[in-house]
Every structure is written in structure tokens, then in C-alpha cells.
TORKOL-4160 file (C-alpha; in steps of 0.2 Angstrom, whole numbers, padded with zeros to 4 digits, m for minus):
262
<pt num="1" X="1042" Y="0572" Z="m0443"/>
<pt num="2" X="1030" Y="0561" Z="m0450"/>
<pt num="3" X="1020" Y="0576" Z="m0458"/>
<pt num="4" X="1036" Y="0581" Z="m0466"/>
<pt num="5" X="1039" Y="0564" Z="m0474"/>
<pt num="6" X="1021" Y="0563" Z="m0481"/>
<pt num="7" X="1024" Y="0581" Z="m0488"/>
<pt num="8" X="1040" Y="0576" Z="m0497"/>
<pt num="9" X="1034" Y="0558" Z="m0501"/>
<pt num="10" X="1053" Y="0555" Z="m0496"/>
<pt num="11" X="1053" Y="0536" Z="m0493"/>
<pt num="12" X="1043" Y="0534" Z="m0511"/>
<pt num="13" X="1055" Y="0545" Z="m0519"/>
<pt num="14" X="1071" Y="0540" Z="m0511"/>
<pt num="15" X="1065" Y="0522" Z="m0514"/>
<pt num="16" X="1064" Y="0526" Z="m0532"/>
<pt num="17" X="1081" Y="0533" Z="m0533"/>
<pt num="18" X="1090" Y="0519" Z="m0523"/>
<pt num="19" X="1081" Y="0505" Z="m0534"/>
<pt num="20" X="1089" Y="0513" Z="m0550"/>
<pt num="21" X="1105" Y="0506" Z="m0543"/>
<pt num="22" X="1110" Y="0491" Z="m0551"/>
<pt num="23" X="1109" Y="0477" Z="m0546"/>
<pt num="24" X="1115" Y="0467" Z="m0561"/>
<pt num="25" X="1105" Y="0462" Z="m0575"/>
<pt num="26" X="1107" Y="0444" Z="m0574"/>
<pt num="27" X="1104" Y="0432" Z="m0559"/>
<pt num="28" X="1119" Y="0425" Z="m0560"/>
<pt num="29" X="1130" Y="0442" Z="m0559"/>
<pt num="30" X="1118" Y="0448" Z="m0547"/>
<pt num="31" X="1128" Y="0459" Z="m0534"/>
<pt num="32" X="1121" Y="0459" Z="m0515"/>
<pt num="33" X="1123" Y="0473" Z="m0504"/>
<pt num="34" X="1122" Y="0472" Z="m0485"/>
<pt num="35" X="1124" Y="0488" Z="m0477"/>
<pt num="36" X="1121" Y="0497" Z="m0460"/>
<pt num="37" X="1112" Y="0513" Z="m0456"/>
<pt num="38" X="1115" Y="0522" Z="m0439"/>
<pt num="39" X="1106" Y="0535" Z="m0431"/>
<pt num="40" X="1106" Y="0543" Z="m0413"/>
<pt num="41" X="1088" Y="0540" Z="m0408"/>
<pt num="42" X="1078" Y="0526" Z="m0399"/>
<pt num="43" X="1069" Y="0512" Z="m0407"/>
<pt num="44" X="1052" Y="0521" Z="m0402"/>
<pt num="45" X="1057" Y="0537" Z="m0411"/>
<pt num="46" X="1048" Y="0542" Z="m0428"/>
<pt num="47" X="1066" Y="0544" Z="m0436"/>
<pt num="48" X="1069" Y="0525" Z="m0434"/>
<pt num="49" X="1052" Y="0520" Z="m0440"/>
<pt num="50" X="1054" Y="0530" Z="m0456"/>
<pt num="51" X="1072" Y="0524" Z="m0459"/>
<pt num="52" X="1066" Y="0505" Z="m0457"/>
<pt num="53" X="1051" Y="0508" Z="m0469"/>
<pt num="54" X="1064" Y="0516" Z="m0480"/>
<pt num="55" X="1075" Y="0501" Z="m0481"/>
<pt num="56" X="1062" Y="0489" Z="m0481"/>
<pt num="57" X="1055" Y="0498" Z="m0497"/>
<pt num="58" X="1072" Y="0497" Z="m0505"/>
<pt num="59" X="1075" Y="0479" Z="m0501"/>
<pt num="60" X="1057" Y="0474" Z="m0509"/>
<pt num="61" X="1059" Y="0486" Z="m0524"/>
<pt num="62" X="1078" Y="0476" Z="m0526"/>
<pt num="63" X="1071" Y="0459" Z="m0525"/>
<pt num="64" X="1082" Y="0457" Z="m0509"/>
<pt num="65" X="1098" Y="0463" Z="m0517"/>
<pt num="66" X="1100" Y="0479" Z="m0507"/>
<pt num="67" X="1098" Y="0476" Z="m0488"/>
<pt num="68" X="1100" Y="0490" Z="m0475"/>
<pt num="69" X="1099" Y="0486" Z="m0456"/>
<pt num="70" X="1095" Y="0501" Z="m0445"/>
<pt num="71" X="1103" Y="0503" Z="m0429"/>
<pt num="72" X="1094" Y="0514" Z="m0416"/>
<pt num="73" X="1106" Y="0525" Z="m0404"/>
<pt num="74" X="1120" Y="0522" Z="m0415"/>
<pt num="75" X="1121" Y="0503" Z="m0411"/>
<pt num="76" X="1127" Y="0509" Z="m0394"/>
<pt num="77" X="1145" Y="0513" Z="m0400"/>
<pt num="78" X="1156" Y="0522" Z="m0388"/>
<pt num="79" X="1158" Y="0541" Z="m0394"/>
<pt num="80" X="1140" Y="0541" Z="m0400"/>
<pt num="81" X="1139" Y="0552" Z="m0415"/>
<pt num="82" X="1156" Y="0559" Z="m0417"/>
<pt num="83" X="1162" Y="0541" Z="m0418"/>
<pt num="84" X="1148" Y="0537" Z="m0431"/>
<pt num="85" X="1154" Y="0551" Z="m0441"/>
<pt num="86" X="1172" Y="0544" Z="m0442"/>
<pt num="87" X="1164" Y="0528" Z="m0447"/>
<pt num="88" X="1154" Y="0535" Z="m0460"/>
<pt num="89" X="1170" Y="0545" Z="m0467"/>
<pt num="90" X="1181" Y="0529" Z="m0466"/>
<pt num="91" X="1170" Y="0518" Z="m0475"/>
<pt num="92" X="1166" Y="0508" Z="m0461"/>
<pt num="93" X="1148" Y="0512" Z="m0461"/>
<pt num="94" X="1138" Y="0515" Z="m0475"/>
<pt num="95" X="1122" Y="0525" Z="m0470"/>
<pt num="96" X="1120" Y="0538" Z="m0454"/>
<pt num="97" X="1108" Y="0552" Z="m0451"/>
<pt num="98" X="1116" Y="0567" Z="m0442"/>
<pt num="99" X="1112" Y="0586" Z="m0439"/>
<pt num="100" X="1121" Y="0599" Z="m0447"/>
<pt num="101" X="1129" Y="0607" Z="m0429"/>
<pt num="102" X="1138" Y="0589" Z="m0427"/>
<pt num="103" X="1142" Y="0586" Z="m0446"/>
<pt num="104" X="1150" Y="0603" Z="m0446"/>
<pt num="105" X="1165" Y="0596" Z="m0438"/>
<pt num="106" X="1169" Y="0587" Z="m0454"/>
<pt num="107" X="1159" Y="0599" Z="m0467"/>
<pt num="108" X="1159" Y="0617" Z="m0458"/>
<pt num="109" X="1146" Y="0625" Z="m0468"/>
<pt num="110" X="1132" Y="0613" Z="m0463"/>
<pt num="111" X="1132" Y="0622" Z="m0446"/>
<pt num="112" X="1120" Y="0635" Z="m0455"/>
<pt num="113" X="1106" Y="0623" Z="m0449"/>
<pt num="114" X="1110" Y="0627" Z="m0431"/>
<pt num="115" X="1112" Y="0647" Z="m0432"/>
<pt num="116" X="1102" Y="0654" Z="m0418"/>
<pt num="117" X="1086" Y="0662" Z="m0423"/>
<pt num="118" X="1090" Y="0663" Z="m0441"/>
<pt num="119" X="1076" Y="0653" Z="m0446"/>
<pt num="120" X="1058" Y="0656" Z="m0442"/>
<pt num="121" X="1048" Y="0643" Z="m0450"/>
<pt num="122" X="1051" Y="0624" Z="m0457"/>
<pt num="123" X="1046" Y="0631" Z="m0474"/>
<pt num="124" X="1059" Y="0643" Z="m0473"/>
<pt num="125" X="1073" Y="0631" Z="m0468"/>
<pt num="126" X="1066" Y="0618" Z="m0482"/>
<pt num="127" X="1067" Y="0633" Z="m0496"/>
<pt num="128" X="1086" Y="0634" Z="m0490"/>
<pt num="129" X="1090" Y="0616" Z="m0489"/>
<pt num="130" X="1082" Y="0611" Z="m0505"/>
<pt num="131" X="1088" Y="0626" Z="m0516"/>
<pt num="132" X="1105" Y="0632" Z="m0522"/>
<pt num="133" X="1113" Y="0632" Z="m0504"/>
<pt num="134" X="1108" Y="0614" Z="m0502"/>
<pt num="135" X="1117" Y="0609" Z="m0518"/>
<pt num="136" X="1132" Y="0618" Z="m0511"/>
<pt num="137" X="1131" Y="0609" Z="m0494"/>
<pt num="138" X="1131" Y="0593" Z="m0505"/>
<pt num="139" X="1146" Y="0598" Z="m0513"/>
<pt num="140" X="1155" Y="0602" Z="m0497"/>
<pt num="141" X="1150" Y="0585" Z="m0491"/>
<pt num="142" X="1157" Y="0576" Z="m0506"/>
<pt num="143" X="1174" Y="0585" Z="m0504"/>
<pt num="144" X="1174" Y="0576" Z="m0487"/>
<pt num="145" X="1170" Y="0559" Z="m0493"/>
<pt num="146" X="1151" Y="0560" Z="m0489"/>
<pt num="147" X="1134" Y="0559" Z="m0500"/>
<pt num="148" X="1121" Y="0570" Z="m0494"/>
<pt num="149" X="1103" Y="0564" Z="m0502"/>
<pt num="150" X="1094" Y="0578" Z="m0510"/>
<pt num="151" X="1079" Y="0582" Z="m0500"/>
<pt num="152" X="1086" Y="0570" Z="m0488"/>
<pt num="153" X="1084" Y="0579" Z="m0472"/>
<pt num="154" X="1072" Y="0572" Z="m0459"/>
<pt num="155" X="1064" Y="0586" Z="m0448"/>
<pt num="156" X="1069" Y="0585" Z="m0430"/>
<pt num="157" X="1061" Y="0601" Z="m0425"/>
<pt num="158" X="1064" Y="0618" Z="m0416"/>
<pt num="159" X="1074" Y="0617" Z="m0401"/>
<pt num="160" X="1067" Y="0620" Z="m0383"/>
<pt num="161" X="1075" Y="0622" Z="m0367"/>
<pt num="162" X="1072" Y="0610" Z="m0351"/>
<pt num="163" X="1079" Y="0612" Z="m0335"/>
<pt num="164" X="1078" Y="0602" Z="m0317"/>
<pt num="165" X="1079" Y="0619" Z="m0308"/>
<pt num="166" X="1069" Y="0633" Z="m0315"/>
<pt num="167" X="1059" Y="0639" Z="m0330"/>
<pt num="168" X="1068" Y="0649" Z="m0343"/>
<pt num="169" X="1057" Y="0665" Z="m0346"/>
<pt num="170" X="1070" Y="0676" Z="m0353"/>
<pt num="171" X="1089" Y="0677" Z="m0358"/>
<pt num="172" X="1093" Y="0682" Z="m0339"/>
<pt num="173" X="1086" Y="0666" Z="m0333"/>
<pt num="174" X="1100" Y="0657" Z="m0341"/>
<pt num="175" X="1114" Y="0665" Z="m0331"/>
<pt num="176" X="1124" Y="0652" Z="m0321"/>
<pt num="177" X="1113" Y="0638" Z="m0328"/>
<pt num="178" X="1123" Y="0621" Z="m0332"/>
<pt num="179" X="1117" Y="0617" Z="m0349"/>
<pt num="180" X="1122" Y="0601" Z="m0360"/>
<pt num="181" X="1128" Y="0604" Z="m0376"/>
<pt num="182" X="1133" Y="0594" Z="m0391"/>
<pt num="183" X="1151" Y="0595" Z="m0398"/>
<pt num="184" X="1150" Y="0610" Z="m0407"/>
<pt num="185" X="1158" Y="0627" Z="m0403"/>
<pt num="186" X="1143" Y="0637" Z="m0411"/>
<pt num="187" X="1132" Y="0629" Z="m0396"/>
<pt num="188" X="1146" Y="0633" Z="m0383"/>
<pt num="189" X="1148" Y="0651" Z="m0390"/>
<pt num="190" X="1128" Y="0654" Z="m0390"/>
<pt num="191" X="1125" Y="0649" Z="m0372"/>
<pt num="192" X="1140" Y="0657" Z="m0365"/>
<pt num="193" X="1135" Y="0673" Z="m0373"/>
<pt num="194" X="1119" Y="0671" Z="m0363"/>
<pt num="195" X="1128" Y="0668" Z="m0347"/>
<pt num="196" X="1125" Y="0649" Z="m0345"/>
<pt num="197" X="1138" Y="0637" Z="m0341"/>
<pt num="198" X="1139" Y="0624" Z="m0356"/>
<pt num="199" X="1146" Y="0607" Z="m0355"/>
<pt num="200" X="1149" Y="0595" Z="m0369"/>
<pt num="201" X="1140" Y="0579" Z="m0367"/>
<pt num="202" X="1137" Y="0566" Z="m0382"/>
<pt num="203" X="1119" Y="0563" Z="m0385"/>
<pt num="204" X="1121" Y="0545" Z="m0379"/>
<pt num="205" X="1127" Y="0551" Z="m0361"/>
<pt num="206" X="1114" Y="0564" Z="m0359"/>
<pt num="207" X="1100" Y="0555" Z="m0349"/>
<pt num="208" X="1112" Y="0551" Z="m0337"/>
<pt num="209" X="1120" Y="0567" Z="m0336"/>
<pt num="210" X="1103" Y="0575" Z="m0333"/>
<pt num="211" X="1099" Y="0562" Z="m0320"/>
<pt num="212" X="1115" Y="0563" Z="m0309"/>
<pt num="213" X="1115" Y="0583" Z="m0311"/>
<pt num="214" X="1131" Y="0584" Z="m0320"/>
<pt num="215" X="1121" Y="0597" Z="m0330"/>
<pt num="216" X="1103" Y="0605" Z="m0326"/>
<pt num="217" X="1098" Y="0607" Z="m0343"/>
<pt num="218" X="1098" Y="0602" Z="m0361"/>
<pt num="219" X="1090" Y="0609" Z="m0377"/>
<pt num="220" X="1082" Y="0597" Z="m0390"/>
<pt num="221" X="1065" Y="0596" Z="m0400"/>
<pt num="222" X="1049" Y="0591" Z="m0389"/>
<pt num="223" X="1048" Y="0575" Z="m0399"/>
<pt num="224" X="1066" Y="0571" Z="m0394"/>
<pt num="225" X="1063" Y="0575" Z="m0376"/>
<pt num="226" X="1048" Y="0563" Z="m0377"/>
<pt num="227" X="1055" Y="0549" Z="m0385"/>
<pt num="228" X="1070" Y="0550" Z="m0375"/>
<pt num="229" X="1061" Y="0552" Z="m0359"/>
<pt num="230" X="1070" Y="0567" Z="m0352"/>
<pt num="231" X="1054" Y="0572" Z="m0344"/>
<pt num="232" X="1060" Y="0560" Z="m0332"/>
<pt num="233" X="1074" Y="0571" Z="m0325"/>
<pt num="234" X="1068" Y="0588" Z="m0330"/>
<pt num="235" X="1055" Y="0598" Z="m0322"/>
<pt num="236" X="1053" Y="0613" Z="m0333"/>
<pt num="237" X="1051" Y="0616" Z="m0351"/>
<pt num="238" X="1053" Y="0632" Z="m0361"/>
<pt num="239" X="1047" Y="0635" Z="m0378"/>
<pt num="240" X="1062" Y="0645" Z="m0385"/>
<pt num="241" X="1063" Y="0641" Z="m0404"/>
<pt num="242" X="1080" Y="0645" Z="m0403"/>
<pt num="243" X="1088" Y="0634" Z="m0415"/>
<pt num="244" X="1080" Y="0621" Z="m0430"/>
<pt num="245" X="1089" Y="0605" Z="m0432"/>
<pt num="246" X="1085" Y="0590" Z="m0444"/>
<pt num="247" X="1092" Y="0573" Z="m0447"/>
<pt num="248" X="1102" Y="0573" Z="m0463"/>
<pt num="249" X="1102" Y="0556" Z="m0473"/>
<pt num="250" X="1121" Y="0552" Z="m0477"/>
<pt num="251" X="1130" Y="0539" Z="m0486"/>
<pt num="252" X="1149" Y="0535" Z="m0488"/>
<pt num="253" X="1153" Y="0543" Z="m0504"/>
<pt num="254" X="1166" Y="0529" Z="m0510"/>
<pt num="255" X="1153" Y="0515" Z="m0506"/>
<pt num="256" X="1139" Y="0526" Z="m0514"/>
<pt num="257" X="1148" Y="0528" Z="m0532"/>
<pt num="258" X="1153" Y="0510" Z="m0531"/>
<pt num="259" X="1135" Y="0504" Z="m0532"/>
<pt num="260" X="1133" Y="0502" Z="m0552"/>
<pt num="261" X="1119" Y="0510" Z="m0560"/>
<pt num="262" X="1107" Y="0501" Z="m0572"/>
């Protein structure tokens, strides 16, 4: 993720965009914004650190008038990502990061980010997301009350499969494996087609589900497996590169449009 942020200069460019929001021309009329940012990763994750840096820069550049507090692991709300997404759409939450596979519950075309084996490299995926198709996705988000930041997708990486029972060397090795999936029909269909037994579990409950053997395995990028310590309850890691995932930076559209522009 850090290399991607450097490549895009994301924090710098997004800070510049955010600081064009107004904040009033006179101290007497200055409008204050106190906001929240949720994401599903722990505090020691690169995503959390990047978001903290981003909003710290925005606070500095706006003279303390635009303040966003970042909450790791979705502030431990019941329901994890799906519930946080509802909060974003309703306006209860101002900012959120979410992968397209989960966002597709509200904005179906974003599921393209999770199509198995469609992307071969990070350059390919960003060519798609930063191009005309990305514009289309943001239009679809806006239709559902969500603002998607242009070029605002933090890289999560290609997903790999870990298990507690056996190494996955080929598709046949997945037959009968109880594997966790997020709340996405695409995931369920994909793993069922390979003979696995998928079980939907929210990310916040994944560690305990692996520990208690409710499921044998899970799939996530290596960085996520490390920062969430899944290696403590998994024995085997198989490099499968079967899907790509990224964290889309999102805002509630009504809130975003309410921030006046200088």
C-alpha cells in the first residue's frame, strides 16, 4: 500500500482537493466540520496510518476547521462493514473505506473489483479504475448517495488462501474445505464452483471463527493476514492471486455536497 500511495501522491493530492472546500472567508463565519472515518483494519495497518496522515494534513491545511477522526476496525460496531455501509448511505457516517465486493450490495457494478482472475497486475486494475470505467463507477455510487474519490482507491493487494488443515496446490484441494467469505454472492459462487464450502462471516468475526474452527480457511492479501494475525490460527498459506482488492475512499454524498467551495 505504501508504494501505491507514493506513486499516486494520494495524500498530497487529496489534501489539496479537500482544502479547496470552504471553509468561510471570514473568521466570524468560519464553519467547523467534525467528521468520522471508519475502516475495517487494525490500528497497526498501513491503511490506518495512511488515513490518519491524510486527515492530519487536511486539518493542518484548513487551519483546524475540517477535522476527521479515524476509527480502526469500524469502531467495533456490531455488523462490521455492512453496517458501516448503511451508516454511510444514511448520513450517520461521513467517510468510509470499502472494497467493491462489499460495496456491490448497494452499488452492483463495483463488484468488478473482485471478479476472479480478471486482473493480472496492479497496473491493469488502476488503468481500469482511473479511466472511463472508474468515472462510470463513481456515477453509480452517486446514484446511491455515495461520493467516490477519484483515484481514491488504496491498494489492498491480490488475495491468497490460508488454511489450518492443508496446503492448497490446485483447485481439487479446495473440495470440501470450509472457507470464510465476505457477504458477497460472487465469493459464494466462486468457491462453490471449486467444490469448497463457503460460509459468510463478517471481517470483524473472522479471527475468532478461524480460531474456533467454524471455518478452516480464509482468503485475504498477505498484508491483511499479517496485520490481523491470522497466521496465529492458520498453518498453510497458498499464493493463488485469485482476486484483487482495494479500499475505496468514500463519503456520504449529501454531506460532501454540503461542504461549501471557496
